[in-house]
DRENLUMKOL-241137 format. One line per field, with one value per residue: x, y, z of N, C-alpha, C in turn; residue in one letter; residue number from 1. Coordinates in nm, 3 decimals, m for minus. Layout:
nxx <- X; ...
nyy <- Y; ...
nzz <- Z; ...
caxx <- X; ...
cayy <- Y; ...
cazz <- Z; ...
cxx <- X; ...
cyy <- Y; ...
czz <- Z; ...
resn <- a; ...
resi <- NUM; ...
END
This chain:
nxx <- 6.823; 6.938; 7.275; 7.424; 7.495; 7.681; 7.491; 7.284; 7.023; 6.940; 6.705; 6.568; 6.529; 6.335; 6.103; 6.102; 6.057; 5.811; 5.670; 5.715; 5.578; 5.310; 5.248; 5.265; 5.375; 5.680; 5.626; 5.494; 5.697; 5.792; 5.572; 5.567; 5.815; 5.802; 5.615; 5.775; 5.980; 5.856; 5.762; 6.013; 6.101; 5.931; 5.991; 6.271; 6.279; 6.213; 6.413; 6.643; 6.776; 7.048; 7.335; 7.509; 7.824; 7.991; 8.212; 8.174; 8.198; 8.213; 8.009; 8.076; 7.911; 7.874; 7.706; 7.607; 7.538; 7.293; 7.314; 7.166; 7.013; 6.958; 6.775; 6.756; 6.951; 7.214; 7.465; 7.643; 7.960; 8.297; 8.617; 8.813; 9.150; 9.163; 9.020; 8.745; 8.399; 8.338; 8.081; 7.879; 7.666; 7.305; 7.120; 6.851; 6.773; 6.906; 6.875; 6.710; 6.713; 6.798; 6.963; 7.024; 7.166; 7.449; 7.533; 7.463; 7.606; 7.653; 7.391; 7.274; 7.422; 7.414; 7.379; 7.475; 7.727; 7.906; 7.858; 7.966; 8.169; 8.069; 7.921; 8.088; 8.365; 8.303; 8.463; 8.620; 8.512; 8.490; 8.436; 8.183; 7.984; 7.851; 7.725; 7.840; 7.753; 7.934; 8.121; 8.187; 8.275; 8.414; 8.261; 8.334; 8.589; 8.700; 8.985; 9.026; 8.965; 8.952; 8.884; 8.562; 8.330; 8.095; 7.760; 7.454; 7.173; 6.919; 6.797; 6.537; 6.360; 6.510; 6.713; 6.971; 7.244; 7.270; 7.512; 7.669; 7.751; 8.028; 8.177; 8.449; 8.575; 8.654; 8.499; 8.232; 8.169; 7.923; 7.682; 7.424; 7.087; 7.028; 6.813; 6.682; 6.756; 6.536; 6.583; 6.827; 7.051; 6.955; 7.003; 6.881; 6.837; 6.836; 6.651; 6.421; 6.303; 6.076; 5.877; 5.861; 5.775; 5.534; 5.423; 5.404; 5.209; 4.984; 4.946; 4.956; 4.685; 4.523; 4.403; 4.256; 3.911; 3.672; 3.538; 3.733; 3.982; 4.051; 3.896; 3.735; 3.806; 4.011; 4.209; 4.217; 4.327; 4.595; 4.703; 4.705; 4.911; 5.137; 5.206; 5.240; 5.463; 5.636; 5.669; 5.794; 6.038; 6.154; 6.221; 6.388; 6.595; 6.733; 6.916; 7.047; 7.383; 7.645; 7.854; 7.721; 7.510; 7.686; 7.810; 7.574; 7.523; 7.728; 7.685; 7.446; 7.549; 7.711; 7.525; 7.365; 7.284; 7.454; 7.344
nyy <- 9.321; 9.022; 8.874; 8.627; 8.296; 8.125; 7.920; 7.945; 8.140; 8.345; 8.261; 8.475; 8.649; 8.561; 8.597; 8.882; 8.978; 8.863; 9.034; 9.284; 9.251; 9.200; 9.423; 9.447; 9.506; 9.506; 9.372; 9.133; 8.940; 8.724; 8.550; 8.481; 8.382; 8.144; 8.016; 7.988; 7.830; 7.595; 7.542; 7.523; 7.276; 7.102; 7.113; 7.066; 6.796; 6.684; 6.761; 6.941; 6.915; 6.914; 6.684; 6.537; 6.420; 6.240; 6.130; 5.885; 5.753; 5.409; 5.266; 5.075; 4.873; 4.800; 4.968; 5.273; 5.623; 5.810; 6.127; 6.423; 6.586; 6.394; 6.259; 6.041; 5.782; 5.772; 5.637; 5.387; 5.304; 5.230; 5.390; 5.338; 5.251; 5.448; 5.667; 5.644; 5.546; 5.239; 5.044; 4.917; 4.624; 4.662; 4.498; 4.348; 4.151; 4.203; 4.222; 4.460; 4.435; 4.543; 4.750; 4.978; 4.928; 4.874; 4.609; 4.480; 4.311; 4.070; 3.982; 3.950; 3.772; 3.491; 3.149; 3.157; 3.233; 3.044; 2.834; 2.909; 2.801; 2.558; 2.684; 2.825; 3.042; 3.358; 3.590; 3.534; 3.568; 3.725; 4.094; 4.147; 4.303; 4.311; 4.125; 4.007; 3.801; 3.599; 3.620; 3.773; 4.100; 4.410; 4.736; 4.963; 4.970; 4.804; 4.578; 4.267; 3.988; 4.105; 4.135; 4.051; 4.315; 4.406; 4.447; 4.632; 4.809; 5.022; 5.194; 5.377; 5.457; 5.443; 5.583; 5.503; 5.318; 4.997; 4.753; 4.460; 4.183; 4.121; 4.324; 4.519; 4.750; 5.083; 5.290; 5.447; 5.567; 5.793; 5.908; 6.122; 6.232; 6.561; 6.734; 7.090; 7.358; 7.547; 7.883; 7.922; 8.073; 8.025; 7.895; 7.880; 7.684; 7.882; 7.852; 7.767; 7.985; 8.125; 7.923; 7.921; 8.166; 8.170; 7.971; 8.139; 8.320; 8.144; 8.022; 8.235; 8.329; 8.122; 8.031; 8.233; 8.375; 8.386; 8.631; 8.801; 8.814; 8.711; 8.475; 8.148; 8.067; 8.220; 8.123; 7.858; 7.907; 8.010; 7.783; 7.611; 7.752; 7.742; 7.458; 7.425; 7.615; 7.477; 7.241; 7.338; 7.416; 7.178; 7.058; 7.235; 7.240; 6.988; 6.938; 6.820; 6.776; 6.882; 6.686; 6.468; 6.423; 6.346; 6.115; 5.947; 5.929; 5.787; 5.539; 5.464; 5.413; 5.204; 5.006; 4.985; 4.768; 4.669; 4.582
nzz <- m15.748; m15.598; m15.515; m15.743; m15.729; m15.905; m16.101; m15.924; m15.745; m15.469; m15.213; m15.112; m15.306; m15.496; m15.301; m15.256; m15.504; m15.561; m15.358; m15.453; m15.717; m15.624; m15.488; m15.222; m14.869; m14.670; m14.438; m14.489; m14.528; m14.349; m14.347; m14.621; m14.646; m14.510; m14.672; m14.915; m14.835; m14.788; m15.076; m15.167; m15.030; m15.154; m15.423; m15.424; m15.355; m15.579; m15.756; m15.698; m15.450; m15.220; m15.245; m15.023; m14.901; m14.682; m14.436; m14.199; m13.870; m13.761; m13.509; m13.206; m13.206; m13.458; m13.610; m13.763; m13.724; m13.849; m14.027; m13.911; m14.101; m14.283; m14.562; m14.765; m14.889; m15.124; m15.195; m15.013; m14.886; m14.908; m14.957; m15.244; m15.389; m15.591; m15.523; m15.560; m15.468; m15.341; m15.327; m15.056; m15.035; m15.019; m14.803; m14.707; m14.537; m14.306; m13.963; m13.761; m13.493; m13.156; m13.240; m13.127; m12.891; m12.695; m12.696; m12.929; m13.129; m12.996; m12.940; m13.185; m13.321; m13.228; m13.297; m13.552; m13.628; m13.536; m13.697; m13.964; m14.066; m14.198; m14.390; m14.554; m14.603; m14.545; m14.567; m14.753; m14.999; m15.316; m15.394; m15.591; m15.851; m16.100; m16.357; m16.669; m16.820; m16.867; m16.655; m16.352; m16.275; m16.141; m16.075; m15.948; m15.906; m15.714; m15.652; m15.821; m15.650; m15.407; m15.043; m14.903; m14.896; m14.752; m14.603; m14.587; m14.392; m14.382; m14.096; m14.037; m13.861; m13.595; m13.673; m13.795; m13.952; m14.010; m14.007; m14.151; m13.917; m13.935; m14.036; m14.141; m14.148; m14.003; m14.082; m14.291; m14.614; m14.679; m14.909; m14.953; m14.969; m14.871; m14.640; m14.612; m14.382; m14.187; m14.166; m14.241; m14.517; m14.843; m15.158; m15.481; m15.775; m16.064; m16.272; m16.135; m16.043; m16.127; m16.084; m15.809; m15.750; m15.880; m15.706; m15.462; m15.539; m15.569; m15.305; m15.132; m15.136; m15.107; m14.879; m14.787; m14.747; m15.011; m15.035; m14.937; m15.091; m15.403; m15.627; m15.656; m15.895; m15.974; m15.777; m15.870; m16.129; m16.061; m15.919; m16.141; m16.290; m16.136; m16.149; m16.421; m16.454; m16.287; m16.422; m16.645; m16.531; m16.429; m16.681; m16.777; m16.597; m16.597; m16.836; m17.147; m17.215; m17.453; m17.436; m17.341; m17.539; m17.730; m17.656; m17.628; m17.895; m17.998; m17.870; m17.979; m18.235; m18.189; m18.130; m18.347; m18.623; m18.897; m19.215
caxx <- 6.857; 7.053; 7.396; 7.390; 7.607; 7.694; 7.366; 7.206; 6.998; 6.904; 6.560; 6.504; 6.508; 6.194; 6.027; 6.105; 5.994; 5.679; 5.637; 5.709; 5.471; 5.169; 5.233; 5.262; 5.469; 5.793; 5.592; 5.453; 5.808; 5.801; 5.474; 5.616; 5.936; 5.764; 5.564; 5.880; 6.045; 5.753; 5.786; 6.161; 6.107; 5.864; 6.078; 6.383; 6.274; 6.199; 6.515; 6.779; 6.836; 7.187; 7.381; 7.621; 7.914; 8.044; 8.268; 8.105; 8.266; 8.127; 8.012; 8.130; 7.808; 7.859; 7.607; 7.663; 7.441; 7.247; 7.304; 7.030; 6.954; 6.945; 6.647; 6.756; 7.097; 7.258; 7.572; 7.712; 8.060; 8.430; 8.692; 8.923; 9.284; 9.158; 8.913; 8.597; 8.317; 8.300; 7.951; 7.826; 7.520; 7.186; 7.073; 6.708; 6.777; 6.977; 6.787; 6.739; 6.693; 6.900; 7.082; 7.077; 7.219; 7.585; 7.570; 7.405; 7.676; 7.627; 7.241; 7.225; 7.512; 7.331; 7.460; 7.508; 7.874; 7.966; 7.830; 8.015; 8.262; 7.999; 7.863; 8.182; 8.438; 8.252; 8.560; 8.713; 8.432; 8.522; 8.332; 8.135; 7.840; 7.814; 7.765; 7.859; 7.709; 8.034; 8.172; 8.171; 8.367; 8.375; 8.213; 8.379; 8.725; 8.776; 9.054; 8.995; 9.029; 8.955; 8.783; 8.419; 8.336; 7.990; 7.634; 7.393; 7.042; 6.886; 6.681; 6.493; 6.303; 6.621; 6.828; 7.103; 7.257; 7.294; 7.612; 7.679; 7.828; 8.178; 8.218; 8.588; 8.635; 8.608; 8.431; 8.180; 8.134; 7.755; 7.642; 7.295; 6.996; 7.016; 6.709; 6.734; 6.709; 6.488; 6.631; 6.954; 7.047; 6.941; 7.026; 6.784; 6.859; 6.742; 6.556; 6.296; 6.256; 5.921; 5.810; 5.865; 5.711; 5.395; 5.366; 5.366; 5.082; 4.892; 4.930; 4.936; 4.555; 4.433; 4.335; 4.151; 3.784; 3.654; 3.493; 3.842; 4.083; 4.036; 3.772; 3.759; 3.844; 4.152; 4.283; 4.249; 4.417; 4.728; 4.752; 4.764; 5.019; 5.240; 5.236; 5.296; 5.606; 5.722; 5.715; 5.911; 6.149; 6.217; 6.273; 6.539; 6.694; 6.805; 6.921; 7.149; 7.507; 7.701; 7.914; 7.621; 7.458; 7.798; 7.813; 7.449; 7.512; 7.820; 7.630; 7.341; 7.620; 7.746; 7.393; 7.334; 7.328; 7.464; 7.299
cayy <- 9.169; 8.968; 8.815; 8.510; 8.217; 8.061; 7.903; 7.967; 8.269; 8.358; 8.243; 8.599; 8.729; 8.509; 8.637; 9.018; 8.982; 8.860; 9.121; 9.396; 9.247; 9.221; 9.566; 9.443; 9.561; 9.388; 9.303; 9.010; 8.862; 8.616; 8.451; 8.449; 8.300; 8.003; 7.940; 7.964; 7.716; 7.483; 7.496; 7.457; 7.144; 7.007; 7.109; 6.996; 6.640; 6.632; 6.805; 7.019; 6.896; 6.890; 6.563; 6.559; 6.300; 6.248; 5.999; 5.863; 5.647; 5.294; 5.234; 4.957; 4.760; 4.779; 5.056; 5.410; 5.722; 5.903; 6.269; 6.491; 6.628; 6.278; 6.205; 5.918; 5.751; 5.760; 5.547; 5.345; 5.218; 5.269; 5.461; 5.247; 5.328; 5.554; 5.764; 5.601; 5.491; 5.102; 5.050; 4.795; 4.576; 4.650; 4.366; 4.373; 4.041; 4.222; 4.233; 4.608; 4.416; 4.585; 4.821; 5.109; 4.883; 4.844; 4.461; 4.436; 4.204; 3.935; 3.953; 3.903; 3.657; 3.363; 3.041; 3.149; 3.254; 2.919; 2.745; 2.962; 2.701; 2.468; 2.746; 2.868; 3.139; 3.484; 3.701; 3.488; 3.610; 3.850; 4.194; 4.166; 4.368; 4.296; 4.004; 4.009; 3.684; 3.499; 3.623; 3.882; 4.203; 4.512; 4.867; 5.080; 4.977; 4.712; 4.499; 4.134; 3.898; 4.175; 4.072; 4.085; 4.458; 4.411; 4.478; 4.731; 4.826; 5.162; 5.176; 5.526; 5.483; 5.470; 5.683; 5.424; 5.237; 4.880; 4.697; 4.319; 4.162; 4.095; 4.461; 4.516; 4.885; 5.159; 5.408; 5.441; 5.687; 5.801; 6.006; 6.122; 6.357; 6.633; 6.835; 7.209; 7.394; 7.669; 8.002; 7.950; 8.130; 7.930; 7.921; 7.770; 7.715; 8.010; 7.770; 7.729; 8.119; 8.146; 7.813; 7.958; 8.283; 8.104; 7.900; 8.225; 8.368; 8.057; 7.994; 8.343; 8.359; 7.987; 7.996; 8.347; 8.370; 8.446; 8.772; 8.898; 8.808; 8.621; 8.382; 8.004; 8.055; 8.290; 8.025; 7.745; 7.934; 8.029; 7.641; 7.550; 7.823; 7.677; 7.327; 7.449; 7.652; 7.369; 7.150; 7.390; 7.436; 7.056; 7.038; 7.318; 7.192; 6.851; 6.952; 6.721; 6.863; 6.821; 6.551; 6.362; 6.388; 6.292; 5.978; 5.879; 5.911; 5.677; 5.445; 5.411; 5.375; 5.054; 4.930; 4.975; 4.654; 4.698; 4.461
cazz <- m15.777; m15.500; m15.575; m15.802; m15.694; m16.032; m16.161; m15.820; m15.687; m15.328; m15.220; m15.092; m15.445; m15.521; m15.217; m15.262; m15.650; m15.568; m15.283; m15.527; m15.800; m15.562; m15.422; m15.071; m14.776; m14.641; m14.327; m14.526; m14.560; m14.280; m14.408; m14.772; m14.643; m14.468; m14.801; m15.000; m14.758; m14.825; m15.197; m15.191; m15.004; m15.248; m15.547; m15.398; m15.350; m15.726; m15.846; m15.660; m15.293; m15.215; m15.226; m14.929; m14.899; m14.540; m14.373; m14.071; m13.784; m13.726; m13.369; m13.153; m13.234; m13.603; m13.671; m13.799; m13.688; m13.969; m13.995; m13.872; m14.215; m14.377; m14.624; m14.855; m14.927; m15.264; m15.179; m14.873; m14.905; m14.876; m15.079; m15.286; m15.404; m15.685; m15.478; m15.594; m15.360; m15.365; m15.248; m14.980; m15.072; m14.934; m14.739; m14.630; m14.435; m14.191; m13.847; m13.674; m13.349; m13.069; m13.307; m13.044; m12.771; m12.737; m12.704; m13.041; m13.194; m12.928; m12.946; m13.329; m13.380; m13.202; m13.328; m13.698; m13.664; m13.506; m13.827; m14.068; m14.140; m14.290; m14.493; m14.645; m14.573; m14.599; m14.590; m14.878; m15.122; m15.379; m15.404; m15.756; m15.851; m16.231; m16.434; m16.806; m16.899; m16.862; m16.538; m16.270; m16.246; m16.057; m16.139; m15.880; m15.887; m15.617; m15.737; m15.800; m15.514; m15.267; m14.954; m14.922; m14.829; m14.643; m14.652; m14.482; m14.410; m14.325; m13.991; m14.054; m13.718; m13.501; m13.725; m13.786; m14.071; m13.957; m14.105; m14.109; m13.803; m13.963; m14.125; m14.112; m14.155; m13.892; m14.120; m14.406; m14.680; m14.701; m14.988; m14.909; m15.004; m14.735; m14.634; m14.592; m14.246; m14.191; m14.110; m14.315; m14.618; m14.941; m15.303; m15.559; m15.911; m16.146; m16.362; m16.063; m16.002; m16.171; m16.017; m15.673; m15.738; m15.897; m15.587; m15.371; m15.577; m15.531; m15.161; m15.063; m15.127; m15.120; m14.748; m14.759; m14.799; m15.145; m15.015; m14.900; m15.192; m15.519; m15.637; m15.672; m16.038; m15.968; m15.711; m15.967; m16.221; m15.984; m15.894; m16.280; m16.334; m16.058; m16.207; m16.540; m16.424; m16.222; m16.540; m16.744; m16.443; m16.431; m16.807; m16.807; m16.490; m16.633; m16.975; m17.201; m17.253; m17.559; m17.416; m17.314; m17.652; m17.823; m17.601; m17.654; m18.040; m18.016; m17.809; m18.081; m18.348; m18.171; m18.126; m18.496; m18.691; m19.034; m19.296
cxx <- 6.968; 7.155; 7.362; 7.519; 7.596; 7.544; 7.253; 7.157; 6.947; 6.756; 6.500; 6.470; 6.358; 6.077; 6.008; 6.044; 5.871; 5.602; 5.603; 5.593; 5.339; 5.146; 5.195; 5.370; 5.568; 5.748; 5.531; 5.561; 5.802; 5.691; 5.513; 5.728; 5.905; 5.691; 5.678; 5.961; 5.974; 5.766; 5.927; 6.166; 6.026; 5.953; 6.207; 6.393; 6.285; 6.330; 6.650; 6.840; 6.974; 7.227; 7.499; 7.706; 8.005; 8.124; 8.241; 8.169; 8.168; 8.113; 8.053; 8.039; 7.774; 7.725; 7.674; 7.526; 7.405; 7.275; 7.173; 6.958; 6.935; 6.794; 6.646; 6.912; 7.112; 7.361; 7.621; 7.828; 8.183; 8.505; 8.802; 9.030; 9.274; 9.062; 8.775; 8.529; 8.285; 8.187; 7.939; 7.692; 7.417; 7.136; 6.940; 6.698; 6.826; 6.878; 6.814; 6.725; 6.823; 6.991; 7.095; 7.147; 7.358; 7.624; 7.498; 7.467; 7.642; 7.486; 7.214; 7.321; 7.450; 7.445; 7.527; 7.662; 7.952; 7.943; 7.874; 8.093; 8.185; 7.938; 7.971; 8.241; 8.400; 8.347; 8.633; 8.644; 8.501; 8.420; 8.297; 8.010; 7.795; 7.845; 7.747; 7.811; 7.796; 8.108; 8.146; 8.287; 8.333; 8.348; 8.270; 8.514; 8.786; 8.858; 9.003; 9.053; 9.036; 8.855; 8.653; 8.412; 8.215; 7.869; 7.578; 7.257; 6.996; 6.765; 6.638; 6.441; 6.389; 6.725; 6.957; 7.117; 7.324; 7.392; 7.615; 7.766; 7.979; 8.231; 8.366; 8.650; 8.591; 8.536; 8.331; 8.168; 7.977; 7.742; 7.490; 7.210; 6.968; 6.899; 6.761; 6.689; 6.657; 6.566; 6.779; 6.939; 7.031; 6.947; 6.953; 6.833; 6.776; 6.640; 6.424; 6.242; 6.095; 5.829; 5.766; 5.765; 5.535; 5.342; 5.320; 5.234; 4.978; 4.852; 4.901; 4.781; 4.472; 4.362; 4.245; 4.025; 3.758; 3.627; 3.615; 3.946; 4.078; 3.920; 3.834; 3.848; 4.002; 4.249; 4.329; 4.353; 4.572; 4.783; 4.796; 4.875; 5.134; 5.291; 5.292; 5.453; 5.694; 5.767; 5.819; 6.038; 6.234; 6.282; 6.398; 6.637; 6.792; 6.819; 7.043; 7.263; 7.556; 7.773; 7.825; 7.543; 7.557; 7.800; 7.691; 7.450; 7.613; 7.765; 7.522; 7.416; 7.662; 7.627; 7.342; 7.378; 7.331; 7.437; 7.385
cyy <- 9.130; 8.878; 8.681; 8.426; 8.102; 8.034; 7.897; 8.109; 8.259; 8.352; 8.380; 8.697; 8.700; 8.584; 8.796; 9.056; 8.975; 8.984; 9.246; 9.383; 9.251; 9.332; 9.544; 9.493; 9.470; 9.326; 9.167; 8.912; 8.736; 8.521; 8.414; 8.359; 8.151; 7.938; 7.909; 7.841; 7.588; 7.440; 7.451; 7.313; 7.050; 7.000; 7.041; 6.848; 6.599; 6.663; 6.850; 7.012; 6.867; 6.755; 6.574; 6.409; 6.340; 6.105; 5.999; 5.740; 5.536; 5.272; 5.095; 4.844; 4.759; 4.850; 5.196; 5.514; 5.796; 6.030; 6.321; 6.549; 6.525; 6.268; 6.086; 5.905; 5.743; 5.639; 5.523; 5.277; 5.270; 5.335; 5.366; 5.324; 5.446; 5.667; 5.755; 5.529; 5.331; 5.080; 4.906; 4.765; 4.605; 4.521; 4.380; 4.258; 4.089; 4.266; 4.382; 4.562; 4.462; 4.667; 4.932; 5.066; 4.847; 4.685; 4.392; 4.304; 4.074; 3.892; 3.883; 3.786; 3.529; 3.263; 3.045; 3.162; 3.116; 2.822; 2.802; 2.878; 2.603; 2.568; 2.826; 3.005; 3.280; 3.586; 3.654; 3.510; 3.733; 3.956; 4.194; 4.228; 4.391; 4.186; 4.030; 3.899; 3.563; 3.491; 3.756; 3.967; 4.325; 4.643; 4.962; 5.055; 4.883; 4.599; 4.350; 4.063; 3.990; 4.111; 4.125; 4.218; 4.451; 4.445; 4.595; 4.736; 4.946; 5.139; 5.317; 5.558; 5.498; 5.545; 5.632; 5.354; 5.108; 4.794; 4.531; 4.292; 4.161; 4.209; 4.493; 4.650; 4.968; 5.286; 5.364; 5.578; 5.699; 5.928; 5.993; 6.245; 6.430; 6.721; 6.973; 7.242; 7.524; 7.778; 8.030; 8.019; 8.014; 7.974; 7.811; 7.790; 7.810; 7.951; 7.771; 7.869; 8.152; 8.054; 7.874; 8.078; 8.249; 8.052; 8.004; 8.300; 8.277; 8.052; 8.115; 8.396; 8.238; 7.983; 8.124; 8.321; 8.442; 8.576; 8.858; 8.926; 8.688; 8.531; 8.231; 7.997; 8.128; 8.185; 7.895; 7.796; 7.961; 7.880; 7.602; 7.618; 7.778; 7.552; 7.345; 7.509; 7.545; 7.259; 7.204; 7.395; 7.293; 7.022; 7.124; 7.288; 7.083; 6.860; 6.854; 6.819; 6.791; 6.714; 6.448; 6.324; 6.322; 6.139; 5.894; 5.840; 5.792; 5.548; 5.367; 5.360; 5.234; 4.973; 4.910; 4.835; 4.680; 4.567; 4.450
czz <- m15.660; m15.588; m15.628; m15.770; m15.799; m16.102; m16.057; m15.779; m15.538; m15.320; m15.199; m15.217; m15.495; m15.432; m15.248; m15.410; m15.630; m15.472; m15.369; m15.647; m15.736; m15.483; m15.266; m14.987; m14.736; m14.528; m14.357; m14.559; m14.473; m14.325; m14.549; m14.753; m14.617; m14.611; m14.890; m14.961; m14.797; m14.974; m15.253; m15.144; m15.086; m15.372; m15.542; m15.400; m15.496; m15.803; m15.762; m15.522; m15.302; m15.181; m15.137; m14.930; m14.785; m14.506; m14.237; m13.990; m13.761; m13.567; m13.324; m13.193; m13.380; m13.658; m13.692; m13.789; m13.815; m13.931; m13.974; m13.990; m14.317; m14.430; m14.679; m14.888; m15.073; m15.271; m15.030; m14.920; m14.833; m14.990; m15.095; m15.318; m15.509; m15.649; m15.509; m15.455; m15.401; m15.269; m15.174; m15.061; m14.976; m14.895; m14.667; m14.536; m14.286; m14.076; m13.795; m13.536; m13.271; m13.128; m13.228; m12.909; m12.810; m12.735; m12.822; m13.101; m13.130; m12.928; m13.084; m13.373; m13.358; m13.221; m13.464; m13.724; m13.627; m13.631; m13.962; m14.157; m14.231; m14.401; m14.593; m14.560; m14.622; m14.641; m14.718; m15.010; m15.165; m15.403; m15.550; m15.737; m16.019; m16.295; m16.591; m16.903; m16.902; m16.743; m16.475; m16.272; m16.187; m16.115; m16.071; m15.829; m15.778; m15.672; m15.719; m15.706; m15.387; m15.167; m14.955; m14.827; m14.718; m14.719; m14.549; m14.497; m14.320; m14.223; m13.973; m13.911; m13.604; m13.553; m13.727; m13.920; m13.979; m14.057; m14.064; m13.989; m13.820; m14.042; m14.064; m14.105; m14.058; m13.951; m14.235; m14.472; m14.725; m14.793; m14.979; m14.967; m14.869; m14.746; m14.600; m14.458; m14.240; m14.121; m14.162; m14.446; m14.744; m15.070; m15.365; m15.688; m15.991; m16.214; m16.296; m16.000; m16.020; m16.115; m15.875; m15.662; m15.772; m15.757; m15.469; m15.401; m15.547; m15.394; m15.075; m15.033; m15.107; m14.996; m14.703; m14.809; m14.920; m15.143; m14.990; m15.022; m15.280; m15.506; m15.644; m15.806; m16.041; m15.887; m15.802; m16.077; m16.174; m15.978; m16.037; m16.319; m16.259; m16.121; m16.345; m16.545; m16.390; m16.330; m16.619; m16.662; m16.460; m16.560; m16.835; m16.705; m16.533; m16.782; m17.028; m17.260; m17.385; m17.558; m17.406; m17.457; m17.752; m17.781; m17.642; m17.813; m18.068; m17.960; m17.913; m18.212; m18.322; m18.183; m18.259; m18.577; m18.836; m19.112; m19.428
resn <- x; x; x; x; x; x; x; x; x; x; x; x; x; x; x; x; x; x; x; x; x; x; x; x; x; x; x; x; x; x; x; x; x; x; x; x; x; x; x; x; x; x; x; x; x; x; x; x; x; x; x; x; x; x; x; x; x; x; x; x; x; x; x; x; x; x; x; x; x; x; x; x; x; x; x; x; x; x; x; x; x; x; x; x; x; x; x; x; x; x; x; x; x; x; x; x; x; x; x; x; x; x; x; x; x; x; x; x; x; x; x; x; x; x; x; x; x; x; x; x; x; x; x; x; x; x; x; x; x; x; x; x; x; x; x; x; x; x; x; x; x; x; x; x; x; x; x; x; x; x; x; x; x; x; x; x; x; x; x; x; x; x; x; x; x; x; x; x; x; x; x; x; x; x; x; x; x; x; x; x; x; x; x; x; x; x; x; x; x; x; x; x; x; x; x; x; x; x; x; x; x; x; x; x; x; x; x; x; x; x; x; x; x; x; x; x; x; x; x; x; x; x; x; x; x; x; x; x; x; x; x; x; x; x; x; x; x; x; x; x; x; x; x; x; x; x; x; x; x; x; x; x; x; x; x; x; x; x; x
resi <- 1; 2; 3; 4; 5; 6; 7; 8; 9; 10; 11; 12; 13; 14; 15; 16; 17; 18; 19; 20; 21; 22; 23; 24; 25; 26; 27; 28; 29; 30; 31; 32; 33; 34; 35; 36; 37; 38; 39; 40; 41; 42; 43; 44; 45; 46; 47; 48; 49; 50; 51; 52; 53; 54; 55; 56; 57; 58; 59; 60; 61; 62; 63; 64; 65; 66; 67; 68; 69; 70; 71; 72; 73; 74; 75; 76; 77; 78; 79; 80; 81; 82; 83; 84; 85; 86; 87; 88; 89; 90; 91; 92; 93; 94; 95; 96; 97; 98; 99; 100; 101; 102; 103; 104; 105; 106; 107; 108; 109; 110; 111; 112; 113; 114; 115; 116; 117; 118; 119; 120; 121; 122; 123; 124; 125; 126; 127; 128; 129; 130; 131; 132; 133; 134; 135; 136; 137; 138; 139; 140; 141; 142; 143; 144; 145; 146; 147; 148; 149; 150; 151; 152; 153; 154; 155; 156; 157; 158; 159; 160; 161; 162; 163; 164; 165; 166; 167; 168; 169; 170; 171; 172; 173; 174; 175; 176; 177; 178; 179; 180; 181; 182; 183; 184; 185; 186; 187; 188; 189; 190; 191; 192; 193; 194; 195; 196; 197; 198; 199; 200; 201; 202; 203; 204; 205; 206; 207; 208; 209; 210; 211; 212; 213; 214; 215; 216; 217; 218; 219; 220; 221; 222; 223; 224; 225; 226; 227; 228; 229; 230; 231; 232; 233; 234; 235; 236; 237; 238; 239; 240; 241; 242; 243; 244; 245; 246; 247; 248; 249; 250; 251; 252; 253; 254; 255; 256; 257; 258; 259
END
């Protein structure tokens, strides 16, 4: 058994366990590694891909280059005085026109900035993101009366984050879902070990002719076993802790109406 890193195990452990189980030689390792990498990508999107948090510089044209391993964003913002991420607002109306050009700001400003006086002072607005029915307040710790932080839009085709033209900071904090890179050493949650091995059982024979190894029924059974092991792994991976159950119980007590 390979070394365990807290609740994670080395991906190779799953591969070699299947090699031993199927009584194959180690020369099949590279084929099985590619299969394991594929299932890790599939399972990772559902459950255990790494969430990275990085500080990225803002380009002169108010764009930010996305990391090479970027899949999807979780938060985009700045750091406040207590170390929390004060998030920017996603603005689908921001244009991606000329977002790779150094003169983007001049091209997209047009006549709009000259008319801001008639529309109100944008920088004078407070950053609010929650309405309680009577007024606004901040969820991420930005002090009341703080200047407008900004808005953003993701341009996946060009690999950049587009910021509003009057964004004032020289950086952003990006928390994002990161994809794995083939050839590196990977650890996967131990709860997914059987699901990965089931995937190897299934995919190892799925493309072979029925006369060489396995029947259609055998392939269908292995496919069903994989999806069942995947379901069990997902259920085991995101379990409820004692503190979460306690908080949920308190919440239910507050919501209970006593007659």
